[in-house]
NUVOKE-95260 format. One record per residue: y, z, x of N, C-alpha, C in turn. Coordinates in Angstrom, 2 decimals, padded with zeros to 5 digits. Layout:
REM residues N
n.yy | n.zz | n.xx | ca.yy | ca.zz | ca.xx | c.yy | c.zz | c.xx
Y | Z | X | Y | Z | X | Y | Z | X
...
This chain:
REM residues 129
n.yy | n.zz | n.xx | ca.yy | ca.zz | ca.xx | c.yy | c.zz | c.xx
-022.95 | -005.82 | -000.23 | -021.69 | -006.15 | -000.95 | -020.62 | -005.10 | -000.90
-019.55 | -005.50 | -001.38 | -018.40 | -004.59 | -001.34 | -017.60 | -005.03 | -002.62
-017.18 | -003.69 | -003.20 | -016.27 | -003.99 | -004.46 | -014.93 | -003.30 | -004.17
-013.80 | -004.14 | -004.19 | -012.44 | -003.74 | -003.92 | -011.66 | -004.01 | -005.39
-010.99 | -002.94 | -005.77 | -010.10 | -003.23 | -006.82 | -008.81 | -003.06 | -006.42
-008.01 | -004.14 | -006.72 | -006.54 | -003.92 | -006.66 | -005.74 | -004.08 | -007.72
-004.89 | -003.14 | -007.97 | -004.25 | -002.85 | -009.20 | -002.74 | -002.89 | -009.17
-002.05 | -004.06 | -009.83 | -000.66 | -004.27 | -009.75 | -000.21 | -003.63 | -011.08
000.30 | -002.37 | -011.14 | 001.12 | -001.93 | -012.25 | 002.42 | -002.19 | -012.35
002.74 | -003.32 | -013.34 | 004.19 | -003.55 | -013.53 | 004.79 | -002.66 | -014.39
006.12 | -002.37 | -014.31 | 006.88 | -001.32 | -014.88 | 007.05 | -001.98 | -016.53
007.22 | -001.07 | -017.47 | 007.57 | -001.56 | -018.66 | 009.17 | -000.90 | -018.90
009.77 | -001.33 | -019.92 | 011.06 | -000.80 | -020.33 | 010.95 | 000.70 | -020.46
011.93 | 001.17 | -020.02 | 013.23 | 000.67 | -019.53 | 013.77 | 000.25 | -018.26
012.56 | -000.21 | -017.24 | 012.59 | -000.82 | -015.93 | 012.05 | -002.10 | -016.10
012.29 | -002.88 | -014.97 | 011.86 | -004.21 | -014.52 | 011.87 | -004.41 | -013.14
011.18 | -005.49 | -012.69 | 011.13 | -005.89 | -011.25 | 012.00 | -007.15 | -011.11
012.86 | -007.19 | -009.87 | 013.39 | -008.21 | -009.77 | 012.67 | -009.31 | -008.93
013.10 | -010.43 | -008.75 | 012.19 | -011.53 | -008.06 | 011.67 | -011.06 | -006.64
012.38 | -010.10 | -006.09 | 011.96 | -009.73 | -004.64 | 011.08 | -008.39 | -004.96
010.78 | -008.14 | -006.01 | 010.05 | -006.76 | -006.43 | 010.61 | -005.50 | -006.29
011.94 | -005.61 | -006.18 | 012.61 | -004.16 | -006.37 | 012.71 | -003.76 | -007.75
012.84 | -002.36 | -007.95 | 013.05 | -001.99 | -009.27 | 014.58 | -002.34 | -009.90
014.65 | -002.49 | -011.18 | 015.85 | -002.75 | -011.73 | 015.94 | -002.08 | -013.13
017.03 | -001.55 | -013.60 | 017.13 | -000.90 | -014.86 | 017.10 | -001.98 | -015.91
016.66 | -002.04 | -016.98 | 016.35 | -002.97 | -018.03 | 016.81 | -002.37 | -019.28
018.07 | -002.86 | -019.54 | 018.63 | -002.44 | -020.80 | 018.27 | -003.23 | -021.88
018.16 | -004.44 | -021.81 | 017.76 | -005.42 | -022.81 | 016.62 | -006.46 | -022.19
015.58 | -006.64 | -022.82 | 014.56 | -007.73 | -022.35 | 015.09 | -009.03 | -022.49
015.16 | -009.70 | -021.54 | 015.95 | -011.28 | -021.48 | 014.94 | -012.16 | -020.85
015.04 | -013.61 | -021.09 | 014.22 | -014.36 | -020.23 | 014.36 | -014.46 | -018.73
015.50 | -013.84 | -018.33 | 015.77 | -013.85 | -016.91 | 015.03 | -012.55 | -016.37
014.73 | -011.46 | -017.12 | 014.25 | -010.30 | -016.73 | 012.70 | -010.72 | -016.59
011.95 | -011.43 | -017.71 | 010.72 | -011.83 | -017.66 | 010.55 | -012.75 | -016.45
011.40 | -013.70 | -016.25 | 011.24 | -014.83 | -015.23 | 011.19 | -014.11 | -013.66
012.03 | -013.07 | -013.61 | 012.07 | -012.43 | -012.20 | 010.84 | -011.53 | -012.09
010.35 | -011.01 | -013.03 | 009.21 | -010.23 | -013.12 | 008.09 | -011.05 | -012.77
007.88 | -012.22 | -013.32 | 006.99 | -013.18 | -013.08 | 006.90 | -013.69 | -011.62
008.13 | -013.91 | -010.97 | 008.04 | -014.39 | -009.71 | 007.56 | -013.34 | -008.97
007.87 | -012.02 | -009.06 | 007.36 | -010.92 | -008.15 | 005.82 | -010.86 | -008.38
005.48 | -011.06 | -009.53 | 003.87 | -010.92 | -009.72 | 003.08 | -011.96 | -009.11
003.75 | -013.26 | -009.19 | 002.98 | -014.52 | -008.35 | 003.12 | -014.38 | -006.89
004.12 | -013.79 | -006.45 | 004.17 | -013.46 | -004.96 | 003.28 | -012.25 | -004.66
002.97 | -011.32 | -005.24 | 001.94 | -010.41 | -005.08 | 000.67 | -010.79 | -005.06
000.26 | -011.57 | -006.04 | -000.99 | -012.31 | -005.97 | -001.10 | -013.14 | -004.70
-000.05 | -013.79 | -004.31 | -000.15 | -014.65 | -003.14 | -000.41 | -013.81 | -001.97
000.24 | -012.83 | -001.77 | 000.21 | -011.94 | -000.88 | -001.43 | -011.36 | -000.56
-001.84 | -011.09 | -001.70 | -003.26 | -010.58 | -001.86 | -004.23 | -011.69 | -001.41
-003.90 | -013.00 | -001.89 | -004.71 | -013.97 | -001.60 | -004.80 | -014.43 | -000.06
-003.72 | -014.41 | 000.50 | -003.41 | -014.49 | 002.09 | -003.94 | -013.38 | 002.87
-004.20 | -012.20 | 002.35 | -004.64 | -011.19 | 003.21 | -006.04 | -011.34 | 003.17
-006.78 | -011.85 | 002.07 | -008.07 | -011.89 | 001.69 | -008.75 | -013.24 | 002.58
-007.71 | -014.08 | 002.78 | -008.01 | -015.43 | 003.78 | -007.93 | -014.97 | 005.18
-007.15 | -014.27 | 005.64 | -006.89 | -013.69 | 006.90 | -008.09 | -012.96 | 007.28
-008.55 | -012.12 | 006.42 | -009.73 | -011.29 | 006.59 | -011.31 | -012.17 | 006.46
-011.13 | -013.50 | 006.21 | -012.02 | -014.26 | 006.00 | -013.06 | -013.82 | 004.70
-012.56 | -013.37 | 003.61 | -013.11 | -012.96 | 002.45 | -012.88 | -013.60 | 001.19
-011.65 | -014.51 | 001.33 | -011.17 | -015.10 | -000.07 | -012.29 | -015.92 | -000.52
-012.99 | -016.79 | 000.28 | -014.06 | -017.81 | -000.25 | -015.05 | -017.11 | -001.00
-015.55 | -015.98 | -000.63 | -016.70 | -015.39 | -001.29 | -016.04 | -014.18 | -002.30
-015.06 | -014.03 | -002.54 | -014.36 | -012.93 | -003.30 | -014.36 | -013.55 | -004.72
-014.55 | -012.61 | -005.67 | -014.24 | -012.74 | -007.02 | -012.94 | -012.08 | -007.35
-011.95 | -012.92 | -007.92 | -010.73 | -012.29 | -008.42 | -010.62 | -012.50 | -009.86
-010.23 | -011.29 | -010.45 | -009.83 | -011.39 | -011.83 | -008.42 | -010.74 | -011.99
-007.77 | -011.57 | -012.43 | -006.32 | -011.30 | -013.01 | -006.12 | -011.20 | -014.52
-005.60 | -010.20 | -015.02 | -005.42 | -010.20 | -016.40 | -004.27 | -009.15 | -016.65
-003.71 | -009.51 | -017.93 | -002.57 | -008.78 | -018.52 | -003.29 | -007.56 | -019.09
-002.52 | -006.50 | -019.30 | -003.10 | -005.16 | -019.73 | -002.95 | -005.04 | -021.05
-002.55 | -005.84 | -021.98 | -002.45 | -005.42 | -023.50 | -003.62 | -006.12 | -024.18
-004.34 | -007.17 | -023.65 | -005.35 | -007.90 | -024.59 | -004.63 | -008.52 | -025.74
-005.35 | -008.80 | -026.92 | -004.79 | -009.39 | -027.75 | -003.89 | -008.53 | -028.50
-002.67 | -009.02 | -028.53 | -001.55 | -008.22 | -029.26 | -000.79 | -009.13 | -030.20
-001.12 | -008.90 | -031.59 | -000.69 | -009.83 | -032.60 | -000.84 | -011.05 | -032.42
-000.01 | -012.11 | -032.15 | -000.10 | -013.40 | -031.84 | -000.24 | -013.75 | -030.32
000.05 | -013.05 | -029.65 | 000.08 | -013.08 | -028.18 | -001.48 | -013.08 | -027.58
-001.80 | -013.98 | -026.74 | -003.14 | -013.90 | -026.10 | -003.04 | -013.54 | -024.60
-003.86 | -012.60 | -024.28 | -003.76 | -011.89 | -022.99 | -004.03 | -013.24 | -021.68
-003.50 | -013.02 | -020.66 | -003.66 | -013.79 | -019.45 | -004.75 | -013.28 | -018.90
-005.86 | -014.07 | -018.63 | -007.16 | -013.91 | -017.91 | -007.58 | -014.96 | -017.19
-007.58 | -014.64 | -015.82 | -007.63 | -015.67 | -014.74 | -008.79 | -015.25 | -013.91
-009.76 | -016.07 | -013.64 | -011.01 | -015.73 | -012.84 | -011.37 | -016.57 | -011.58
-011.42 | -016.23 | -010.58 | -011.92 | -017.06 | -009.24 | -013.20 | -016.69 | -008.83
-014.03 | -017.45 | -009.25 | -015.45 | -017.10 | -008.75 | -015.74 | -016.98 | -007.39
-016.71 | -016.28 | -006.92 | -017.22 | -016.37 | -005.61 | -017.64 | -017.83 | -005.08
-017.28 | -018.23 | -003.92 | -017.71 | -019.58 | -003.38 | -016.88 | -020.85 | -004.09
-016.05 | -020.56 | -005.13 | -015.30 | -021.50 | -005.89 | -014.49 | -022.21 | -005.01
-014.27 | -023.53 | -004.96 | -013.32 | -024.32 | -004.31 | -012.03 | -024.35 | -005.22
-010.97 | -024.67 | -004.49 | -009.59 | -024.72 | -005.27 | -009.79 | -025.83 | -006.37
-009.74 | -025.66 | -007.56 | -009.64 | -026.64 | -008.83 | -008.25 | -026.43 | -009.52
-008.01 | -027.34 | -010.34 | -006.84 | -027.10 | -011.27 | -007.33 | -025.99 | -012.22
-006.31 | -025.43 | -012.68 | -006.53 | -024.38 | -013.79 | -007.44 | -024.83 | -014.84
-008.19 | -024.37 | -015.33 | -009.12 | -024.79 | -016.46 | -008.68 | -023.59 | -017.57
-008.78 | -024.25 | -018.86 | -008.59 | -023.24 | -019.79 | -009.75 | -022.97 | -020.76
-009.99 | -021.94 | -021.34 | -011.23 | -021.67 | -021.97 | -010.99 | -022.22 | -023.54
-012.20 | -022.63 | -024.00 | -012.16 | -023.34 | -025.27 | -012.03 | -022.24 | -026.42
-012.26 | -020.94 | -026.20 | -012.53 | -019.96 | -026.99 | -011.20 | -018.68 | -026.77
-010.82 | -017.94 | -027.71 | -010.02 | -016.88 | -027.36 | -010.55 | -015.86 | -026.43
-010.29 | -015.77 | -025.16 | -010.81 | -014.75 | -024.15 | -010.08 | -013.32 | -024.54
-011.02 | -012.43 | -024.20 | -010.69 | -010.99 | -024.58 | -010.90 | -010.19 | -023.46
-010.13 | -009.18 | -023.17 | -010.34 | -008.17 | -022.05 | -011.63 | -007.47 | -021.90
-012.47 | -007.50 | -023.03 | -013.78 | -006.88 | -022.99 | -014.66 | -007.97 | -022.31
-014.19 | -009.21 | -022.11 | -015.18 | -010.33 | -021.48 | -015.18 | -009.99 | -019.98
-014.44 | -009.28 | -019.60 | -014.13 | -009.13 | -017.86 | -015.71 | -008.38 | -017.41
-015.93 | -007.33 | -018.03 | -017.23 | -006.64 | -017.43 | -018.27 | -007.29 | -017.48
-018.73 | -008.05 | -018.67 | -019.96 | -008.84 | -018.71 | -019.96 | -010.03 | -017.60
-018.80 | -010.58 | -017.50 | -018.28 | -011.89 | -016.47 | -018.63 | -011.18 | -015.15
-018.19 | -010.02 | -014.82 | -018.49 | -009.70 | -013.44 | -020.00 | -009.25 | -013.08
-020.56 | -008.62 | -014.04 | -021.81 | -007.92 | -013.81 | -022.77 | -009.43 | -013.80
-022.54 | -010.27 | -014.62 | -023.40 | -011.67 | -014.76 | -023.27 | -012.41 | -013.53
-022.10 | -012.34 | -012.89 | -021.78 | -013.07 | -011.70 | -022.58 | -012.72 | -010.67
-022.72 | -011.53 | -010.49 | -023.27 | -010.73 | -009.25 | -024.88 | -010.46 | -009.77
-025.30 | -011.05 | -010.63 | -026.69 | -010.80 | -011.34 | -026.89 | -009.35 | -011.35
-026.04 | -008.39 | -011.83 | -026.38 | -007.18 | -012.15 | -026.77 | -006.78 | -013.54
-028.03 | -006.47 | -013.76 | -028.49 | -006.04 | -015.11 | -027.64 | -005.06 | -015.91
-027.60 | -005.58 | -017.13 | -026.77 | -004.66 | -017.94 | -027.27 | -004.57 | -019.28
-027.09 | -003.28 | -020.22 | -027.35 | -003.40 | -021.51 | -026.50 | -004.42 | -022.28
-026.67 | -004.34 | -023.69 | -025.90 | -005.36 | -024.52 | -024.51 | -005.08 | -024.47
-023.67 | -005.64 | -024.26 | -022.09 | -005.25 | -024.06 | -021.41 | -006.24 | -025.03
-020.41 | -005.63 | -025.55 | -019.46 | -006.66 | -026.38 | -018.92 | -007.45 | -025.30
-018.40 | -008.47 | -025.54 | -017.66 | -009.52 | -024.71 | -018.68 | -010.55 | -024.29
-018.19 | -011.46 | -023.51 | -019.07 | -012.65 | -023.09 | -018.87 | -013.01 | -021.52
-019.94 | -013.69 | -021.13 | -019.59 | -014.07 | -019.62 | -018.79 | -015.38 | -019.73
-017.58 | -015.31 | -019.11 | -016.73 | -016.59 | -019.54 | -017.29 | -017.90 | -018.87
-018.04 | -017.93 | -017.85 | -018.61 | -019.07 | -017.42 | -019.68 | -019.75 | -018.52
-020.19 | -018.96 | -019.47 | -020.77 | -019.56 | -020.53 | -020.19 | -020.42 | -021.50
-019.07 | -020.54 | -021.30 | -018.18 | -021.16 | -022.25 | -017.58 | -022.41 | -021.87
-017.59 | -023.45 | -022.74 | -016.87 | -024.79 | -022.09 | -015.36 | -024.45 | -021.81
-014.82 | -025.18 | -021.05 | -013.42 | -025.17 | -020.49 | -012.75 | -026.51 | -020.78
-011.51 | -026.57 | -020.91 | -010.85 | -027.99 | -021.23 | -010.04 | -028.00 | -020.16
């Protein structure tokens, strides 16, 4: 097996990313800033997926995409998981509040790596809608 961690650290104020992933000063946070940064992020995820496909590793890869702040007030974190061997499926939504603490047990259980009792849950153990 092989473990590869790709980390995309997006800037926070006072900077932002443009839709083409260039840095731009951010004087005030606007929906345009957020939309452009989202376009850049999706493009980077697509590039990573394309590279994994070119290397013949996409099908058996586990990909975890998450936001960095976890649960913050009323906001819920983004947490997307592509499991090894999974075929393309429509996005499925967890029926419970996911937390960043769920990432470690999800990865360890997916690869059947024993572990002590951890906070968090294996996400495949929960219904999705």
